[in-house]
LOMARSE-756106 format. One record per residue (C-alpha): residue number from 1; residue in three letters; chain; x, y, z. Coordinates in steps of 0.1 Angstrom, whole numbers, always signed. Layout:
N
{nr NUM&rest ALA&kette A&east X&north Y&up Z} .
...
! end
This chain:
176
{nr 1&rest UNK&kette A&east -141&north +584&up -571} .
{nr 2&rest UNK&kette A&east -159&north +552&up -580} .
{nr 3&rest UNK&kette A&east -155&north +558&up -617} .
{nr 4&rest UNK&kette A&east -118&north +565&up -612} .
{nr 5&rest UNK&kette A&east -113&north +533&up -592} .
{nr 6&rest UNK&kette A&east -131&north +512&up -618} .
{nr 7&rest UNK&kette A&east -111&north +526&up -647} .
{nr 8&rest UNK&kette A&east -79&north +520&up -629} .
{nr 9&rest UNK&kette A&east -90&north +484&up -621} .
{nr 10&rest UNK&kette A&east -98&north +479&up -658} .
{nr 11&rest UNK&kette A&east -63&north +492&up -666} .
{nr 12&rest UNK&kette A&east -48&north +465&up -644} .
{nr 13&rest UNK&kette A&east -68&north +439&up -662} .
{nr 14&rest UNK&kette A&east -62&north +451&up -697} .
{nr 15&rest UNK&kette A&east -32&north +475&up -700} .
{nr 16&rest UNK&kette A&east -33&north +472&up -738} .
{nr 17&rest UNK&kette A&east -64&north +493&up -737} .
{nr 18&rest UNK&kette A&east -46&north +522&up -720} .
{nr 19&rest UNK&kette A&east -55&north +549&up -745} .
{nr 20&rest UNK&kette A&east -93&north +543&up -741} .
{nr 21&rest UNK&kette A&east -90&north +542&up -703} .
{nr 22&rest UNK&kette A&east -67&north +573&up -701} .
{nr 23&rest UNK&kette A&east -92&north +591&up -723} .
{nr 24&rest UNK&kette A&east -120&north +582&up -699} .
{nr 25&rest UNK&kette A&east -99&north +590&up -669} .
{nr 26&rest UNK&kette A&east -92&north +624&up -683} .
{nr 27&rest UNK&kette A&east -129&north +630&up -686} .
{nr 28&rest UNK&kette A&east -135&north +619&up -650} .
{nr 29&rest UNK&kette A&east -108&north +642&up -637} .
{nr 30&rest UNK&kette A&east -121&north +671&up -659} .
{nr 31&rest UNK&kette A&east -156&north +667&up -644} .
{nr 32&rest UNK&kette A&east -141&north +665&up -609} .
{nr 33&rest UNK&kette A&east -122&north +698&up -615} .
{nr 34&rest UNK&kette A&east -88&north +680&up -612} .
{nr 35&rest UNK&kette A&east -74&north +697&up -643} .
{nr 36&rest UNK&kette A&east -38&north +689&up -638} .
{nr 37&rest UNK&kette A&east -46&north +652&up -635} .
{nr 38&rest UNK&kette A&east -69&north +654&up -665} .
{nr 39&rest UNK&kette A&east -41&north +670&up -686} .
{nr 40&rest UNK&kette A&east -17&north +643&up -675} .
{nr 41&rest UNK&kette A&east -41&north +616&up -688} .
{nr 42&rest UNK&kette A&east -50&north +634&up -720} .
{nr 43&rest UNK&kette A&east -13&north +640&up -728} .
{nr 44&rest UNK&kette A&east -7&north +602&up -724} .
{nr 45&rest UNK&kette A&east -36&north +592&up -746} .
{nr 46&rest UNK&kette A&east -26&north +618&up -773} .
{nr 47&rest UNK&kette A&east +9&north +605&up -773} .
{nr 48&rest UNK&kette A&east -3&north +570&up -778} .
{nr 49&rest UNK&kette A&east -28&north +579&up -805} .
{nr 50&rest UNK&kette A&east -16&north +612&up -820} .
{nr 51&rest UNK&kette A&east -40&north +610&up -850} .
{nr 52&rest UNK&kette A&east -72&north +605&up -830} .
{nr 53&rest UNK&kette A&east -91&north +638&up -834} .
{nr 54&rest UNK&kette A&east -113&north +634&up -803} .
{nr 55&rest UNK&kette A&east -84&north +635&up -780} .
{nr 56&rest UNK&kette A&east -75&north +670&up -791} .
{nr 57&rest UNK&kette A&east -112&north +681&up -787} .
{nr 58&rest UNK&kette A&east -111&north +666&up -751} .
{nr 59&rest UNK&kette A&east -78&north +683&up -745} .
{nr 60&rest UNK&kette A&east -93&north +717&up -755} .
{nr 61&rest UNK&kette A&east -123&north +711&up -732} .
{nr 62&rest UNK&kette A&east -100&north +704&up -703} .
{nr 63&rest UNK&kette A&east -80&north +736&up -709} .
{nr 64&rest UNK&kette A&east -112&north +756&up -714} .
{nr 65&rest UNK&kette A&east -127&north +743&up -682} .
{nr 66&rest UNK&kette A&east -94&north +750&up -663} .
{nr 67&rest UNK&kette A&east -95&north +786&up -676} .
{nr 68&rest UNK&kette A&east -131&north +790&up -665} .
{nr 69&rest UNK&kette A&east -124&north +776&up -631} .
{nr 70&rest UNK&kette A&east -94&north +799&up -627} .
{nr 71&rest UNK&kette A&east -116&north +829&up -636} .
{nr 72&rest UNK&kette A&east -143&north +818&up -612} .
{nr 73&rest UNK&kette A&east -118&north +813&up -584} .
{nr 74&rest UNK&kette A&east -102&north +847&up -591} .
{nr 75&rest UNK&kette A&east -135&north +867&up -594} .
{nr 76&rest UNK&kette A&east -160&north +847&up -574} .
{nr 77&rest UNK&kette A&east -184&north +846&up -603} .
{nr 78&rest UNK&kette A&east -190&north +823&up -632} .
{nr 79&rest UNK&kette A&east -177&north +838&up -664} .
{nr 80&rest UNK&kette A&east -198&north +845&up -694} .
{nr 81&rest UNK&kette A&east -173&north +844&up -723} .
{nr 82&rest UNK&kette A&east -191&north +872&up -741} .
{nr 83&rest UNK&kette A&east -184&north +898&up -714} .
{nr 84&rest UNK&kette A&east -157&north +885&up -690} .
{nr 85&rest UNK&kette A&east -123&north +901&up -687} .
{nr 86&rest UNK&kette A&east -97&north +873&up -685} .
{nr 87&rest UNK&kette A&east -62&north +876&up -669} .
{nr 88&rest UNK&kette A&east -30&north +864&up -686} .
{nr 89&rest UNK&kette A&east -32&north +829&up -671} .
{nr 90&rest UNK&kette A&east -67&north +824&up -683} .
{nr 91&rest UNK&kette A&east -59&north +837&up -717} .
{nr 92&rest UNK&kette A&east -30&north +813&up -720} .
{nr 93&rest UNK&kette A&east -52&north +783&up -711} .
{nr 94&rest UNK&kette A&east -78&north +795&up -738} .
{nr 95&rest UNK&kette A&east -50&north +800&up -763} .
{nr 96&rest UNK&kette A&east -38&north +764&up -757} .
{nr 97&rest UNK&kette A&east -74&north +752&up -760} .
{nr 98&rest UNK&kette A&east -76&north +770&up -794} .
{nr 99&rest UNK&kette A&east -45&north +753&up -806} .
{nr 100&rest UNK&kette A&east -59&north +719&up -797} .
{nr 101&rest UNK&kette A&east -92&north +727&up -814} .
{nr 102&rest UNK&kette A&east -73&north +736&up -845} .
{nr 103&rest UNK&kette A&east -55&north +702&up -844} .
{nr 104&rest UNK&kette A&east -89&north +685&up -839} .
{nr 105&rest UNK&kette A&east -102&north +703&up -870} .
{nr 106&rest UNK&kette A&east -71&north +695&up -890} .
{nr 107&rest UNK&kette A&east -73&north +658&up -883} .
{nr 108&rest UNK&kette A&east -111&north +656&up -887} .
{nr 109&rest UNK&kette A&east -109&north +673&up -921} .
{nr 110&rest UNK&kette A&east -81&north +650&up -933} .
{nr 111&rest UNK&kette A&east -103&north +620&up -922} .
{nr 112&rest UNK&kette A&east -132&north +634&up -942} .
{nr 113&rest UNK&kette A&east -113&north +640&up -975} .
{nr 114&rest UNK&kette A&east -127&north +619&up -1003} .
{nr 115&rest UNK&kette A&east -158&north +610&up -983} .
{nr 116&rest UNK&kette A&east -191&north +616&up -1002} .
{nr 117&rest UNK&kette A&east -216&north +630&up -977} .
{nr 118&rest UNK&kette A&east -241&north +641&up -1003} .
{nr 119&rest UNK&kette A&east -262&north +610&up -999} .
{nr 120&rest UNK&kette A&east -260&north +608&up -962} .
{nr 121&rest UNK&kette A&east -286&north +625&up -940} .
{nr 122&rest UNK&kette A&east -273&north +639&up -907} .
{nr 123&rest UNK&kette A&east -291&north +623&up -877} .
{nr 124&rest UNK&kette A&east -303&north +646&up -849} .
{nr 125&rest UNK&kette A&east -276&north +634&up -826} .
{nr 126&rest UNK&kette A&east -249&north +640&up -853} .
{nr 127&rest UNK&kette A&east -263&north +675&up -859} .
{nr 128&rest UNK&kette A&east -264&north +683&up -822} .
{nr 129&rest UNK&kette A&east -228&north +671&up -818} .
{nr 130&rest UNK&kette A&east -217&north +692&up -848} .
{nr 131&rest UNK&kette A&east -235&north +722&up -834} .
{nr 132&rest UNK&kette A&east -219&north +717&up -800} .
{nr 133&rest UNK&kette A&east -185&north +716&up -817} .
{nr 134&rest UNK&kette A&east -192&north +748&up -836} .
{nr 135&rest UNK&kette A&east -204&north +767&up -805} .
{nr 136&rest UNK&kette A&east -174&north +755&up -785} .
{nr 137&rest UNK&kette A&east -151&north +767&up -813} .
{nr 138&rest UNK&kette A&east -168&north +801&up -814} .
{nr 139&rest UNK&kette A&east -165&north +804&up -776} .
{nr 140&rest UNK&kette A&east -128&north +797&up -778} .
{nr 141&rest UNK&kette A&east -124&north +823&up -806} .
{nr 142&rest UNK&kette A&east -140&north +850&up -784} .
{nr 143&rest UNK&kette A&east -120&north +840&up -754} .
{nr 144&rest UNK&kette A&east -87&north +842&up -774} .
{nr 145&rest UNK&kette A&east -99&north +876&up -788} .
{nr 146&rest UNK&kette A&east -100&north +862&up -824} .
{nr 147&rest UNK&kette A&east -131&north +885&up -830} .
{nr 148&rest UNK&kette A&east -130&north +887&up -868} .
{nr 149&rest UNK&kette A&east -129&north +849&up -871} .
{nr 150&rest UNK&kette A&east -157&north +846&up -845} .
{nr 151&rest UNK&kette A&east -178&north +871&up -864} .
{nr 152&rest UNK&kette A&east -174&north +851&up -896} .
{nr 153&rest UNK&kette A&east -185&north +819&up -878} .
{nr 154&rest UNK&kette A&east -215&north +837&up -863} .
{nr 155&rest UNK&kette A&east -224&north +849&up -898} .
{nr 156&rest UNK&kette A&east -221&north +813&up -912} .
{nr 157&rest UNK&kette A&east -244&north +801&up -884} .
{nr 158&rest UNK&kette A&east -270&north +827&up -891} .
{nr 159&rest UNK&kette A&east -270&north +817&up -928} .
{nr 160&rest UNK&kette A&east -278&north +782&up -917} .
{nr 161&rest UNK&kette A&east -304&north +793&up -891} .
{nr 162&rest UNK&kette A&east -314&north +829&up -893} .
{nr 163&rest UNK&kette A&east -337&north +824&up -862} .
{nr 164&rest UNK&kette A&east -309&north +813&up -838} .
{nr 165&rest UNK&kette A&east -314&north +835&up -808} .
{nr 166&rest UNK&kette A&east -281&north +826&up -791} .
{nr 167&rest UNK&kette A&east -260&north +834&up -821} .
{nr 168&rest UNK&kette A&east -274&north +869&up -823} .
{nr 169&rest UNK&kette A&east -268&north +875&up -786} .
{nr 170&rest UNK&kette A&east -233&north +861&up -787} .
{nr 171&rest UNK&kette A&east -224&north +880&up -819} .
{nr 172&rest UNK&kette A&east -238&north +913&up -804} .
{nr 173&rest UNK&kette A&east -215&north +908&up -774} .
{nr 174&rest UNK&kette A&east -185&north +905&up -797} .
{nr 175&rest UNK&kette A&east -193&north +939&up -812} .
{nr 176&rest UNK&kette A&east -193&north +955&up -777} .
! end
């Protein structure tokens, strides 16, 4: 509640920074489980900055969390995406999350065209962020029943790190 109040106060002071504030408000509402309000804010910020890739990633996170919360409310248990059975409402939220992740990837890859990464070393933080993005994408692939694409992603990950325990476990669950 305090974060929300401070962001709204900042908006009153500097409405020209609305996209940044709406992005942060969407995160506050997502973390509080207020998914409708989070979606309202992320839609505003995405409309204001349609070519900003991180907004689509955040939008996907909100939709994913909303689907998980719906599943938990419906079943009384926290879903493990590798073995949960989702209803139509949850599948629709995950499908929309998948669409937003695709948009995120599309914009991000356009931004990287022509950039020479060969001389740049990835920092630990950048690598962790990239891996989090990959794992989130794989999770959405499974939730939307895009199993063949998920299996391809798991295979790519195992080529990079053949000792990644989680990748083996998650890939095995897809085969079930």
